[in-house]
PALUM-841806 format. One record per atom (N, C-alpha, C): residue number from 1; atom name; x, y, z. Coordinates in pm, whole numbers, plus 32768, in hexadecimal, padded with zeros to 4 digits. Atoms other than C-alpha are relative to their C-alpha. Layout:
 pos site   c1   c2   c3
 NUM   CA    X    Y    Z
...
This chain:
 pos site   c1   c2   c3
   1    N 8076 8054 7FE7
   1   CA E256 3374 F23B
   1    C 7F83 8050 7FE4
   2    N 807D 7FBD 8017
   2   CA E0FC 33CA F1C4
   2    C 7FB6 8013 8082
   3    N 8047 7FE5 7F84
   3   CA E017 3461 F2C9
   3    C 7FAA 7F8E 802F
   4    N 8057 806D 7FD9
   4   CA DF1B 3348 F2C5
   4    C 804F 7F87 802C
   5    N 7FAB 8071 7FDB
   5   CA E02A 323F F2CC
   5    C 8037 8011 808C
   6    N 7FC6 7FE9 7F7D
   6   CA E0CF 32DF F3F7
   6    C 7F9B 7FF6 806F
   7    N 8065 8008 7F97
   7   CA DF8F 3303 F4B8
   7    C 7FD5 7F72 801C
   8    N 8028 808B 7FEC
   8   CA DF28 319B F47C
   8    C 8068 7FB6 8052
   9    N 7F96 8041 7FB5
   9   CA E079 312E F4FF
   9    C 7FF5 8021 8094
  10    N 8007 7FD6 7F75
  10   CA E052 31F8 F63F
  10    C 7F8A 7FBE 8046
  11    N 8076 8039 7FC1
  11   CA DEF2 317D F683
  11    C 8013 7F6E 8022
  12    N 7FEC 808D 7FE6
  12   CA DF52 3012 F662
  12    C 8065 7FE5 806C
  13    N 7F9A 8017 7F9C
  13   CA E089 302D F734
  13    C 7FD0 8022 808C
  14    N 8037 7FDD 7F7E
  14   CA DFCF 30DA F84D
  14    C 7FB8 7F8A 803E
  15    N 804E 8071 7FCD
  15   CA DEE9 2FAF F86D
  15    C 805A 7F8F 802E
  16    N 7FB4 8077 7FDF
  16   CA DFE9 2E9A F868
  16    C 8067 8019 806D
  17    N 7F9F 7FE2 7F98
  17   CA E0EE 2F48 F93B
  17    C 7FBA 8010 8087
  18    N 8047 7FEC 7F82
  18   CA DFE9 2FA6 FA3E
  18    C 7FD3 7F7C 803C
  19    N 802E 8080 7FCC
  19   CA DF67 2E45 FA5B
  19    C 8072 7FB4 8041
  20    N 7F89 803C 7FC8
  20   CA E0BD 2DAB FA8A
  20    C 7FF0 7F71 8031
  21    N 8015 808A 7FD7
  21   CA E039 2C48 FAAB
  21    C 7FEC 7FAB 7F84
  22    N 8007 8059 8074
  22   CA E038 2B18 F9C7
  22    C 7F71 7FE5 7FD4
  23    N 8089 8021 8026
  23   CA DEC2 2ACF F9CF
  23    C 7F9F 8043 805F
  24    N 8065 7FBA 7FB2
  24   CA DD80 2B5F FA52
  24    C 7F88 7FA6 8018
  25    N 8074 8054 7FE5
  25   CA DC55 2ABB FAFA
  25    C 7F85 802C 7FB4
  26    N 8070 7FCB 804E
  26   CA DB67 2B98 FA32
  26    C 8038 803D 7F81
  27    N 7FCD 7FCB 8080
  27   CA DB81 2C0F F8C8
  27    C 8009 8098 7FFE
  28    N 7FEB 7F70 7FFE
  28   CA DC03 2D6E F90C
  28    C 8034 802F 7F78
  29    N 7FC9 7FE1 8084
  29   CA DCC2 2D6B F7C1
  29    C 7FE2 7F8C 7FA3
  30    N 801B 806C 805F
  30   CA DC4C 2CA9 F693
  30    C 7FFF 8036 7F72
  31    N 7FFC 7FDF 808E
  31   CA DC5C 2CA3 F517
  31    C 7F86 7FC3 7FBB
  32    N 8073 8034 804B
  32   CA DB3E 2C78 F421
  32    C 8005 8034 7F71
  33    N 8010 7FD3 8089
  33   CA DAF8 2C8C F2AE
  33    C 8077 7FE3 7FA6
  34    N 7F9C 8010 8069
  34   CA DBB7 2C62 F16A
  34    C 7FD8 8061 7F92
  35    N 802C 7F93 8057
  35   CA DB9C 2DA7 F0A6
  35    C 8055 8009 7F83
  36    N 7FBD 7FF8 8081
  36   CA DBF5 2DE6 EF3C
  36    C 806B 806D 7FFD
  37    N 7FA1 7F90 7FFE
  37   CA DCA7 2F31 EF81
  37    C 800A 8039 808C
  38    N 7FED 7FBB 7F80
  38   CA DD30 2FF6 F0A3
  38    C 7F93 8069 8015
  39    N 8067 7F98 7FF6
  39   CA DC38 310C F057
  39    C 7F7A 7FC4 8027
  40    N 807E 8043 7FDC
  40   CA DB15 3019 F06B
  40    C 7FFE 7FDF 8094
  41    N 7FF9 8020 7F72
  41   CA DB89 2FA3 F1C0
  41    C 7FF7 807D 8055
  42    N 8000 7F84 7FB3
  42   CA DBC4 3106 F238
  42    C 7F75 803C 800A
  43    N 8087 7FC9 7FFF
  43   CA DA61 3168 F1DA
  43    C 7FA6 7FBC 8066
  44    N 804E 8049 7F9C
  44   CA D9E0 3064 F2D2
  44    C 8033 8017 808E
  45    N 7FC1 7FEC 7F7D
  45   CA DAB6 30E4 F3F1
  45    C 7FD5 8083 803F
  46    N 801D 7F84 7FB9
  46   CA DA86 31ED F4F7
  46    C 806E 8065 7FE5
  47    N 7F9F 7F95 8018
  47   CA DB3B 3338 F4E6
  47    C 8052 8018 807F
  48    N 7FA4 7FEA 7F91
  48   CA DC5C 33AD F5C1
  48    C 8032 808F 8000
  49    N 7FC2 7F7D 7FF2
  49   CA DCF8 34EB F642
  49    C 8096 7FEC 8009
  50    N 7F70 801B 8000
  50   CA DE60 34B8 F5D7
  50    C 804F 8070 8042
  51    N 7FBC 7F91 7FBE
  51   CA DEC1 3614 F653
  51    C 8001 7FEB 8097
  52    N 8007 801A 7F70
  52   CA DE4E 35B2 F7AF
  52    C 8064 7F95 8028
  53    N 7F9F 8069 7FE3
  53   CA DF22 3475 F7A3
  53    C 808E 8038 8000
  54    N 7F7B 7FC4 8007
  54   CA E055 353B F73A
  54    C 801B 8055 807C
  55    N 7FF0 7FA9 7F8B
  55   CA E01D 3637 F852
  55    C 801B 7FAE 807E
  56    N 7FED 8055 7F8A
  56   CA E005 3521 F955
  56    C 808B 7FC1 8000
  57    N 7F7A 803A 800B
  57   CA E144 347B F8D5
  57    C 8068 806A 8022
  58    N 7FA0 7F94 7FE7
  58   CA E1FA 35CA F8DD
  58    C 8006 8022 8095
  59    N 8003 7FDF 7F71
  59   CA E188 361A FA3F
  59    C 803E 7F91 8055
  60    N 7FC8 8070 7FB5
  60   CA E1E2 34BD FABA
  60    C 8098 7FFB 7FF2
  61    N 7F70 8001 8016
  61   CA E33D 34D0 FA1D
  61    C 8044 806F 804F
  62    N 7FC9 7F92 7FB0
  62   CA E379 361F FAC2
  62    C 800C 7FD9 8093
  63    N 7FFC 8029 7F74
  63   CA E327 3585 FC14
  63    C 8073 7F9F 801B
  64    N 7F8F 805A 7FF1
  64   CA E426 3473 FBDE
  64    C 8083 804F 7FFE
  65    N 7F85 7FB3 800B
  65   CA E530 356B FB75
  65    C 8017 805A 8079
  66    N 7FF4 7FA9 7F8A
  66   CA E4E7 3649 FCA3
  66    C 8012 7FB0 8080
  67    N 7FF1 8052 7F8B
  67   CA E4FA 3521 FD91
  67    C 7F80 7FE6 804D
  68    N 8080 8016 7FBD
  68   CA E388 3521 FDED
  68    C 7FCE 7F71 7FEF
  69    N 8026 808B 8019
  69   CA E35E 33C2 FD5C
  69    C 807D 7FB5 7FD3
  70    N 7F8C 8051 8022
  70   CA E44D 32A3 FD1C
  70    C 7FFF 7FD7 7F6E
  71    N 8009 803D 8085
  71   CA E3CC 3221 FBCF
  71    C 7F7C 8023 7FC1
  72    N 8078 7FDF 804E
  72   CA E2D4 3278 FABE
  72    C 7FF7 7FA4 7F89
  73    N 8017 804D 8079
  73   CA E23D 31A0 F9B2
  73    C 7F7C 802C 7FC5
  74    N 8079 7FD3 8047
  74   CA E149 3242 F8BE
  74    C 7F9D 8045 805C
  75    N 804A 7FA7 7FA6
  75   CA E0CF 333D F9C3
  75    C 7FDF 7FC1 8087
  76    N 8014 8040 7F7F
  76   CA E0B0 323B FADC
  76    C 807F 8012 8054
  77    N 7F8F 7FEC 7FA7
  77   CA E190 328B FC06
  77    C 800D 7F8B 8061
  78    N 7FE4 8070 7FA8
  78   CA E236 317F FCDD
  78    C 8066 802A 8068
  79    N 7F9E 7FE2 7F98
  79   CA E2F9 3187 FE22
  79    C 8077 7FA1 7FFB
  80    N 7F8D 8057 801C
  80   CA E3DE 3071 FDA7
  80    C 8009 7FEB 7F69
  81    N 7FEF 8019 808F
  81   CA E470 3025 FC52
  81    C 7FD5 7F72 7FE0
  82    N 8029 8084 8030
  82   CA E3C9 2F04 FB9C
  82    C 8058 7FDE 7F87
  83    N 7FA3 8022 806B
  83   CA E4DC 2E67 FACE
  83    C 7FC4 7F9B 7F9F
  84    N 801B 8064 8066
  84   CA E4A5 2DB0 F988
  84    C 8084 7FBA 7FE8
  85    N 7F7C 803F 7FFC
  85   CA E5BD 2CB7 F9B0
  85    C 8032 7FD5 7F76
  86    N 7FD4 8023 8087
  86   CA E5BF 2C48 F846
  86    C 803C 8079 7FB9
  87    N 7FC8 7F86 8039
  87   CA E5FC 2DB1 F7E1
  87    C 808A 801D 803B
  88    N 7F80 7FE2 7FC0
  88   CA E710 2DE6 F8DF
  88    C 806C 7F9D 7FD5
  89    N 7F9C 8062 8029
  89   CA E7BF 2CA1 F883
  89    C 802B 8016 7F6F
  90    N 7FDE 7FE1 808B
  90   CA E7AF 2D02 F712
  90    C 8060 8077 7FF9
  91    N 7FA8 7F8C 7FFF
  91   CA E84E 2E53 F75B
  91    C 808E 7FD7 8029
  92    N 7F7D 802C 7FD1
  92   CA E969 2DAE F81C
  92    C 8045 7FA6 7F99
  93    N 7FCA 8060 8061
  93   CA E998 2C9E F715
  93    C 8038 8048 7F86
  94    N 7FD2 7FB7 8076
  94   CA E9AF 2D8E F5F1
  94    C 807D 8052 8020
  95    N 7F89 7FB4 7FDB
  95   CA EAA7 2E6B F6AA
  95    C 807A 7FA6 800E
  96    N 7F91 805F 7FF1
  96   CA EB7B 2D3D F700
  96    C 8036 7FD3 7F78
  97    N 7FD7 802E 8085
  97   CA EB82 2CCD F595
  97    C 8041 806F 7FAE
  98    N 7FD9 7F94 805A
  98   CA EBB6 2E21 F4F6
  98    C 805F 8066 8040
  99    N 7FAF 7F9F 7FB6
  99   CA EC77 2EE0 F603
  99    C 7FC6 808D 7FF6
 100    N 8049 7F81 8002
 100   CA EB76 2FF4 F5DA
 100    C 7F6D 7FDF 7FFD
 101    N 8091 8011 8006
 101   CA E9FF 3023 F5F6
 101    C 7FC4 807F 7FC9
 102    N 803E 7F8D 8042
 102   CA E94E 310C F505
 102    C 7F71 7FD8 7FDD
 103    N 808A 8030 8004
 103   CA E7D8 30DF F531
 103    C 7FA6 8061 7FB4
 104    N 8075 7FB7 8033
 104   CA E6B1 3152 F45F
 104    C 7F87 7FC6 8046
 105    N 8078 8028 7FB6
 105   CA E57F 3142 F53D
 105    C 7F88 8039 7FB5
 106    N 806A 7FCE 8059
 106   CA E467 315E F43D
 106    C 7F7D 8008 804D
 107    N 807A 7FEC 7FB3
 107   CA E32F 31F1 F4DA
 107    C 801B 8001 8095
 108    N 7FD2 800B 7F75
 108   CA E3EE 3218 F622
 108    C 7FD2 806D 805D
 109    N 803B 7F9A 7FA9
 109   CA E31B 3333 F6B1
 109    C 8069 806A 8022
 110    N 7F9E 7F9C 7FD6
 110   CA E3F6 3420 F77C
 110    C 8079 7FBF 8045
 111    N 7F89 8044 7FCF
 111   CA E4FF 331E F7CF
 111    C 7FE9 7FA6 8077
 112    N 8020 8055 7F8C
 112   CA E44E 323A F8C9
 112    C 805E 7F88 800A
 113    N 7FAE 807A 7FFC
 113   CA E515 3104 F868
 113    C 8091 8021 801F
 114    N 7F78 7FD6 7FDE
 114   CA E65D 31C2 F87C
 114    C 800B 8014 8097
 115    N 7FFA 7FE8 7F6F
 115   CA E610 3238 F9DE
 115    C 7FEE 7F7E 804F
 116    N 8013 8081 7FBE
 116   CA E59B 30DB FA3A
 116    C 8085 7FB7 8012
 117    N 7F86 8051 8001
 117   CA E6F4 304F F9EB
 117    C 8080 8050 8015
 118    N 7F86 7FAF 7FFF
 118   CA E7E5 3172 FA1B
 118    C 805F 7FDD 8073
 119    N 7FA7 802A 7F94
 119   CA E86B 30EE FB67
 119    C 8062 7F97 7FCE
 120    N 7FAA 8069 8035
 120   CA E8F4 2FC1 FAAA
 120    C 8054 8030 7F8A
 121    N 7FB5 7FC9 8070
 121   CA E963 3091 F980
 121    C 8070 805C 802E
 122    N 7FA2 7F9A 7FD1
 122   CA EA24 318B FA56
 122    C 8092 7FD4 7FFE
 123    N 7F71 8027 8001
 123   CA EB66 30BC FA78
 123    C 8037 7FE7 7F75
 124    N 7FD4 8025 8087
 124   CA EB73 3073 F903
 124    C 8034 8079 7FB4
 125    N 7FCD 7F98 8057
 125   CA EC3C 313E F80C
 125    C 7FBD 7FF6 7F78
 126    N 8034 7FF8 8089
 126   CA EBC3 31AC F6B5
 126    C 7F6F 7FD3 7FFA
 127    N 808F 801A 7FFF
 127   CA EA4E 31AC F6F7
 127    C 7FB6 807B 7FCD
 128    N 8059 7F97 8033
 128   CA E955 327C F62E
 128    C 7F75 7FC4 7FF2
 129    N 808B 802D 8005
 129   CA E7DB 3264 F63A
 129    C 7FAE 806A 7FB8
 130    N 804F 7FA0 804E
 130   CA E705 330A F52F
 130    C 7F6E 7FD3 7FFA
 131    N 808F 801A 8007
 131   CA E58D 3317 F551
 131    C 7FCB 803A 7F7E
 132    N 8042 7FD2 807A
 132   CA E4CF 332D F407
 132    C 7F6C 800D 801F
 133    N 808A 7FE5 7FD7
 133   CA E37C 33CD F43D
 133    C 7FBD 8067 7FA6
 134    N 804A 7F95 8040
 134   CA E271 34BB F3C4
 134    C 8040 8086 8020
 135    N 7FBB 7F7F 7FF8
 135   CA E2D5 3626 F39A
 135    C 7FEE 8044 8088
 136    N 8014 7FBA 7F81
 136   CA E239 36A5 F4DE
 136    C 804A 7FBA 8072
 137    N 7FAD 8046 7F9F
 137   CA E2E9 3596 F5A8
 137    C 8092 8029 7FEE
 138    N 7F76 7FD8 801B
 138   CA E432 35ED F4FD
 138    C 801A 808D 8032
 139    N 7FF1 7F75 7FD4
 139   CA E3FE 375E F543
 139    C 800E 8008 8098
 140    N 7FFB 8000 7F6D
 140   CA E3BA 371F F6B5
 140    C 8080 7FBE 8031
 141    N 7F86 8045 7FD8
 141   CA E4DB 362A F6CD
 141    C 807C 8057 7FF0
 142    N 7F8E 7FA8 8018
 142   CA E5D3 371D F634
 142    C 8005 8072 8063
 143    N 8007 7F8B 7FA9
 143   CA E55B 3838 F712
 143    C 801C 7FDF 8092
 144    N 7FFD 801B 7F70
 144   CA E553 3781 F860
 144    C 8051 7F86 802B
 145    N 7FCD 8080 7FCE
 145   CA E5E9 3625 F865
 145    C 807D 7FCC 7FBB
 146    N 7F8C 8032 8048
 146   CA E709 3604 F772
 146    C 807E 800B 8055
 147    N 7F81 8002 7FB8
 147   CA E85A 35A5 F808
 147    C 806F 7FD8 7F9E
 148    N 7F93 802B 8056
 148   CA E9AC 353C F785
 148    C 7FE9 7F74 7FC8
 149    N 8020 8086 8030
 149   CA E921 33D9 F760
 149    C 7F77 7FF8 7FBF
 150    N 808B 8009 802E
 150   CA E7AC 340D F727
 150    C 7FE2 806E 7F9C
 151    N 801F 7FA1 806C
 151   CA E746 34B2 F5E0
 151    C 7F75 7FE3 7FC9
 152    N 8085 800E 803A
 152   CA E5FF 34E8 F527
 152    C 8006 8025 7F6D
 153    N 7FFB 7FED 8090
 153   CA E5CF 34C7 F3AF
 153    C 7F77 7FE0 7FC2
 154    N 807F 8014 8043
 154   CA E4B2 34C4 F2B5
 154    C 7FFB 7F87 7FA4
 155    N 7FFD 8075 8058
 155   CA E523 3399 F1E5
 155    C 807C 7FAE 801D
 156    N 7F8C 8058 7FEF
 156   CA E610 3272 F1E9
 156    C 8076 8034 7FAE
 157    N 7F96 7FCD 8057
 157   CA E6D3 3315 F0CD
 157    C 8052 806F 8042
 158    N 7FBA 7F94 7FB9
 158   CA E732 3432 F1BA
 158    C 8056 7FCE 8073
 159    N 7FC3 8037 7F86
 159   CA E7CC 3345 F2BA
 159    C 808F 7FD1 7FF0
 160    N 7F73 8022 800E
 160   CA E92B 331C F232
 160    C 8016 7F6D 7FE1
 161    N 7FDB 808B 8019
 161   CA E9B5 31BB F24C
 161    C 7FDA 7FA8 8076
 162    N 802B 8055 7F91
 162   CA E8E3 30F2 F341
 162    C 8029 7F6F 7FEB
 163    N 7FEA 8090 800F
 163   CA E92E 2F87 F38C
 163    C 7F8C 7FAE 8039
 164    N 8075 8046 7FC8
 164   CA E7E5 2F30 F440
 164    C 7F85 8055 7FEF
 165    N 8081 7FBC 800B
 165   CA E67E 2F8C F3F0
 165    C 7F9D 7FBB 805E
 166    N 8066 8032 7FA6
 166   CA E570 2F64 F4F8
 166    C 7F76 801E 7FC7
 167    N 808D 7FF2 8028
 167   CA E406 2F29 F48D
 167    C 7FAE 7FC9 8074
 168    N 803B 802D 7F83
 168   CA E368 2F17 F5E4
 168    C 7F6A 8019 8001
 169    N 8092 7FF9 8003
 169   CA E1F6 2ED1 F5BD
 169    C 7FD0 8076 7FAD
 170    N 8021 7F8E 8055
 170   CA E1DA 2FC4 F49D
 170    C 7FD4 7FD8 7F74
 171    N 8015 801E 808D
 171   CA E1D5 2F14 F34A
 171    C 7F6E 7FE5 7FDF
 172    N 808B 8027 801D
 172   CA E071 2E8F F365
 172    C 7FA0 8075 8001
 173    N 8059 7F8C 7FFA
 173   CA DFE2 2FEC F3A0
 173    C 801B 8065 7F91
 174    N 7FE3 7FA9 8071
 174   CA E072 3086 F264
 174    C 7FA8 7FD8 7F8A
 175    N 8054 801E 8074
 175   CA DF88 30A0 F13D
 175    C 8053 7FBF 7F92
 176    N 7FA7 8036 8067
 176   CA E0AD 3057 F055
 176    C 8085 7FD7 8040
 177    N 7F83 8029 7FBD
 177   CA E1B6 2F8F F112
 177    C 8070 7FD9 7FA1
 178    N 7F9C 8037 805B
 178   CA E268 2F0C EFDD
 178    C 806B 8066 7FD9
 179    N 7F95 7F9F 801D
 179   CA E31C 3052 EF7D
 179    C 8060 8015 8075
 180    N 7FA8 7FF4 7F8C
 180   CA E3A5 3061 F0E0
 180    C 8069 7F91 7FFC
 181    N 7FA2 8070 8009
 181   CA E440 2F08 F0B7
 181    C 8062 8016 7F8C
 182    N 7FA7 7FE6 8072
 182   CA E4CB 2F70 EF65
 182    C 8067 806B 8023
 183    N 7FA1 7F9A 7FD7
 183   CA E568 30A5 F000
 183    C 806B 7FC4 805B
 184    N 7F9E 8046 7FAD
 184   CA E60D 2FC4 F102
 184    C 8060 7FB1 7FA9
 185    N 7FAA 804A 805E
 185   CA E68D 2EEB EFE4
 185    C 806C 805A 7FC5
 186    N 7FA2 7FA3 8040
 186   CA E733 301F EF4D
 186    C 8062 803C 8065
 187    N 7FA9 7FC7 7F99
 187   CA E7D3 3082 F097
 187    C 807B 7FA8 8017
 188    N 7F89 804E 7FDC
 188   CA E91A 3009 F12D
 188    C 7FE3 7F9B 806F
 189    N 8022 8056 7F8E
 189   CA E85F 2F48 F23D
 189    C 8022 7F6E 7FE3
 190    N 7FDF 808E 800C
 190   CA E8D9 2DE4 F278
 190    C 7FA4 7FA9 8055
 191    N 8059 804A 7FA8
 191   CA E7D4 2D83 F37C
 191    C 7F7A 8047 800B
 192    N 8087 7FCC 7FE8
 192   CA E65E 2DAF F3AD
 192    C 7FC5 7FB3 8075
 193    N 804F 803E 7F95
 193   CA E59D 2D6E F4ED
 193    C 7F71 802E 7FF1
 194    N 808F 7FE7 800F
 194   CA E426 2D55 F4BC
 194    C 7FBB 7FC1 8079
 195    N 8040 803F 7F8D
 195   CA E34D 2D21 F5EF
 195    C 7F6B 801F 8008
 196    N 808F 7FF3 7FE4
 196   CA E1E3 2CF8 F65E
 196    C 7FAF 8024 7F82
 197    N 8041 7FEC 8082
 197   CA E162 2CDB F4FA
 197    C 7FA8 7F87 7FE3
 198    N 805D 8071 8011
 198   CA E02D 2C06 F4A5
 198    C 8013 7FB7 7F7B
 199    N 7FF4 8056 8076
 199   CA E04F 2AE2 F3B3
 199    C 7F95 7F93 8007
 200    N 8053 8079 8006
 200   CA DF74 29C4 F33E
 200    C 8042 7FA3 7F9B
 201    N 7FBD 8066 8050
 201   CA DFC9 2885 F283
 201    C 7FCA 7FF5 7F72
 202    N 8037 8003 8087
 202   CA DEFE 28CB F148
 202    C 8061 803A 7F9A
 203    N 7FA9 7FD3 806B
 203   CA DF8C 2934 EFF8
 203    C 7FDE 808B 7FCD
 204    N 802B 7F7B 802A
 204   CA DEF3 2A91 EFE9
 204    C 8008 8060 8076
 205    N 8001 7F98 7F9A
 205   CA DF34 2BCE F0AD
 205    C 7F72 8037 800E
 206    N 808B 7FD8 7FE5
 206   CA DDEE 2C3D F150
 206    C 7FFE 808D 803B
 207    N 801B 7F7D 7FC4
 207   CA DD79 2DA0 F191
 207    C 7F89 7FEE 805E
 208    N 8065 801A 7F9B
 208   CA DCB9 2D77 F2D4
 208    C 7FE1 8080 804D
 209    N 801E 7F92 7FA6
 209   CA DC21 2E5B F3DA
 209    C 8021 7FD3 808E
 210    N 7FDE 801A 7F75
 210   CA DCB6 2E60 F535
 210    C 7FA3 8052 8058
 211    N 805F 7FBE 7FA6
 211   CA DBB7 2EB1 F641
 211    C 8034 7FFA 808E
 212    N 7FD5 7FF4 7F76
 212   CA DC10 2F29 F79D
 212    C 7F86 8020 8056
 213    N 8074 7FEB 7FA9
 213   CA DB14 2F14 F8B6
 213    C 8030 8026 808D
 214    N 7FDD 7FE3 7F75
 214   CA DB0A 2F8D FA1F
 214    C 8033 7F82 8044
 215    N 7FDF 7F85 7FB6
 215   CA DBB9 2F94 FB0D
 215    C 806A 8057 7FBE
 216    N 7F9D 7FAB 8042
 216   CA DCB5 301E FA11
 216    C 7FBA 807C 7FC8
 217    N 8058 7F99 8036
 217   CA DBCC 30F1 F937
 217    C 7FB0 7FC3 7F8F
 218    N 804E 802D 8073
 218   CA DACB 30CF F821
 218    C 803C 803A 7F81
 219    N 7FBF 7FD0 8079
 219   CA DB7C 30E2 F6D4
 219    C 800B 7F8E 7F9C
 220    N 7FE6 8064 8068
 220   CA DBB3 3031 F589
 220    C 804C 8043 7F8F
 221    N 7FB1 7FC9 806D
 221   CA DCA3 305D F467
 221    C 8036 7F8F 7FA9
 222    N 7FCD 8068 805A
 222   CA DD33 2FA1 F339
 222    C 8086 7FC9 8030
 223    N 7F84 8041 7FD6
 223   CA DE4C 2EAB F370
 223    C 801B 7F8B 7FA1
 224    N 7FD9 8072 8053
 224   CA DF09 2DB5 F294
 224    C 8012 7F83 8056
 225    N 7FDB 8083 7FCE
 225   CA DF0C 2C45 F2EC
 225    C 8052 7FC1 7F90
 226    N 7FA8 802D 806A
 226   CA E038 2BD4 F223
 226    C 8000 7F68 7FF3
 227    N 7FEC 808E 801A
 227   CA E057 2A81 F180
 227    C 808F 7FDD 802B
 228    N 7F7C 8023 7FCF
 228   CA E176 29E3 F23C
 228    C 8056 7FC0 7F94
 229    N 7FAC 803A 806A
 229   CA E1EE 2905 F11A
 229    C 802B 8067 7F98
 230    N 7FDE 7F9D 8066
 230   CA E1DF 2A25 F023
 230    C 8064 8066 8034
 231    N 7FA6 7F9C 7FC7
 231   CA E28C 2B19 F10D
 231    C 808D 7FC8 8009
 232    N 7F7C 803C 7FF4
 232   CA E3AB 2A2B F152
 232    C 8040 7FEE 7F77
 233    N 7FCC 800F 8087
 233   CA E3CF 29E2 EFDF
 233    C 802A 8085 7FC5
 234    N 7FE3 7F7A 8033
 234   CA E3C8 2B54 EF8B
 234    C 8084 8034 8039
 235    N 7F83 7FD3 7FC3
 235   CA E4DF 2B9E F082
 235    C 8077 7FB3 7FC7
 236    N 7F94 8051 8037
 236   CA E5B4 2A7D F003
 236    C 8021 802A 7F71
 237    N 7FEE 7FD8 808A
 237   CA E57F 2AEE EE9E
 237    C 8053 807F 7FF6
 238    N 7FBB 7F80 8003
 238   CA E60F 2C3F EEF7
 238    C 8081 8000 8052
 239    N 7F7A 8008 7FC8
 239   CA E74C 2BC0 EF9A
 239    C 8008 7FF8 8097
 240    N 8002 8004 7F6E
 240   CA E6E0 2B99 F106
 240    C 7FEF 7F70 8031
 241    N 8007 8085 7FC5
 241   CA E724 2A59 F1C7
 241    C 7FC7 800B 808D
 242    N 803B 7FFF 7F7C
 242   CA E652 2A0E F2F8
 242    C 8063 7FC5 8065
 243    N 7FAB 8031 7F94
 243   CA E734 29F3 F428
 243    C 7FAD 7FB2 8064
 244    N 8059 8041 7FA2
 244   CA E613 299D F50C
 244    C 7F76 803E 7FF5
 245    N 808A 7FD0 7FF7
 245   CA E49A 29BE F531
 245    C 7FC0 7FBF 8079
 246    N 803E 8035 7F87
 246   CA E3C8 2993 F669
 246    C 7F79 8044 8017
 247    N 8082 7FC7 7FDE
 247   CA E269 29CE F6EE
 247    C 8013 8078 805B
 248    N 7FF5 7F87 7FAF
 248   CA E240 2B2B F77E
 248    C 7FC7 7FE9 808C
 249    N 802C 800C 7F75
 249   CA E1FC 2B63 F8ED
 249    C 7F6D 8023 8010
 250    N 808E 7FDB 7FFA
 250   CA E09D 2BE0 F89C
 250    C 7FB5 7FB7 7F92
 251    N 8052 804B 8060
 251   CA DF98 2B03 F7F1
 251    C 7F6D 801D 801E
 252    N 8086 7FD7 7FD8
 252   CA DE4C 2BBC F808
 252    C 7F8C 7FBD 7FB7
 253    N 806F 8038 804D
 253   CA DD82 2B00 F700
 253    C 802D 7F7E 7FBC
 254    N 7FD7 8080 803C
 254   CA DD8E 2990 F693
 254    C 7FF4 7FFB 7F68
 255    N 800B 7FFF 8092
 255   CA DD39 29F1 F52A
 255    C 8088 8015 7FBD
 256    N 7F7C 7FE8 8039
 256   CA DEA4 2A50 F4FA
 256    C 8068 7FEA 806D
 257    N 7F94 800D 7F9F
 257   CA DFF6 2A29 F59F
 257    C 805F 8075 7FEF
 258    N 7F9D 7F96 8002
 258   CA E0CD 2B51 F5F8
 258    C 808A 7FC1 800A
 259    N 7F7B 803B 8005
 259   CA E236 2B00 F5A2
 259    C 806C 806C 7FFC
 260    N 7F89 7FAF 800B
 260   CA E390 2B94 F5C0
 260    C 805E 7FBC 7F9D
 261    N 7F9D 8035 805E
 261   CA E49D 2B6B F4B4
 261    C 8082 804E 800E
 262    N 7F7E 7FC2 800E
 262   CA E60F 2BB0 F4AA
 262    C 803B 7FD0 7F7C
 263    N 7FC8 801F 8083
 263   CA E69D 2BC1 F349
 263    C 808C 8039 7FF5
 264    N 7F79 7FD2 8020
 264   CA E804 2BE2 F2CF
 264    C 8010 8001 7F69
 265    N 7FEC 7FF7 8091
 265   CA E862 2C58 F175
 265    C 8075 7FA6 7FD9
 266    N 7F97 805C 802E
 266   CA E925 2B45 F0C6
 266    C 800E 8000 7F69
 267    N 7FF8 7FFE 8091
 267   CA E8EB 2B93 EF59
 267    C 7FC2 807E 7FC9
 268    N 803B 7F8A 803F
 268   CA E886 2CA1 EE63
 268    C 7F6C 7FEC 7FE7
 269    N 808B 8007 8027
 269   CA E721 2CF3 EE10
 269    C 7FF8 7FC6 7F74
 270    N 7FFF 804A 807E
 270   CA E6CA 2C04 ECF4
 270    C 7F9C 8032 7F9B
 271    N 8068 7FD1 805E
 271   CA E591 2CA2 EC61
 271    C 7FA7 8061 804B
 272    N 8056 7FA0 7FBD
 272   CA E495 2DB6 ECA5
 272    C 7F9B 7FBB 805C
 273    N 8062 8036 7FA3
 273   CA E3B5 2D7B EDD0
 273    C 7F74 801A 7FCC
 274    N 8087 7FF2 8031
 274   CA E24F 2D3F ED6C
 274    C 7F9E 8014 8071
 275    N 806B 7FEF 7FA1
 275   CA E120 2DBA EE27
 275    C 7FA2 7F8A 7FF4
 276    N 805C 8071 8004
 276   CA E01B 2CB3 EE82
 276    C 7F8F 8019 7F9E
 277    N 806F 7FF1 805F
 277   CA DF08 2C6F ED87
 277    C 7F83 802C 8049
């Protein structure tokens, strides 16, 4: 993962995971603008200390591993685990169908989603969980958090033969999301779970600016608002059938709808994936 891509993913996930509610009485999180390029949008945004974010995530994960906290999500500590039931049900469903679970958690930090669900994964046989992240996350993961089930890798190509790819509130914060989807196409994965990703009903993918206001923090950064019709067509074109789609549990801005998707591979990739005009 490129450094900027990875940081954008972390910043966005911190906001939505911390909020943990479907709607807000005040516009704490909102989207604005339709920019020609990612660079143009980035030039209008505030700057961030990505090293500081990484340090906070690392320290929080250490506290969970040492027993000082129960659960961590993007540096936020909790005294109870907040389950994402659509994720857990997908994990159980894929294992039931395949008699194994080999997960690629793209942009999965230091394994937060694995720890969130490991109580339910513990009785299952043939479970592997590979987090794909930036190099400094991978280095820390290998040094401190890797287990017989939890692994850390720098690319999907390094993950062996996965059967499920998780894109948990990450795709919209990547400057170039299309090569990631193409890499998934080339993998052995048979299922994709995409969650908390913003869509609109127009026919053009929009490069917008996501703004975060207090009480969370003051920040802004580029974010894709994907065309829902085009995205669904693009996935179908590349051999993915939609099993189900539903509105996400968080809807911070009426300009778009955050959605979750579960896809199953039912055919070969038919033609190269095209980037939006």
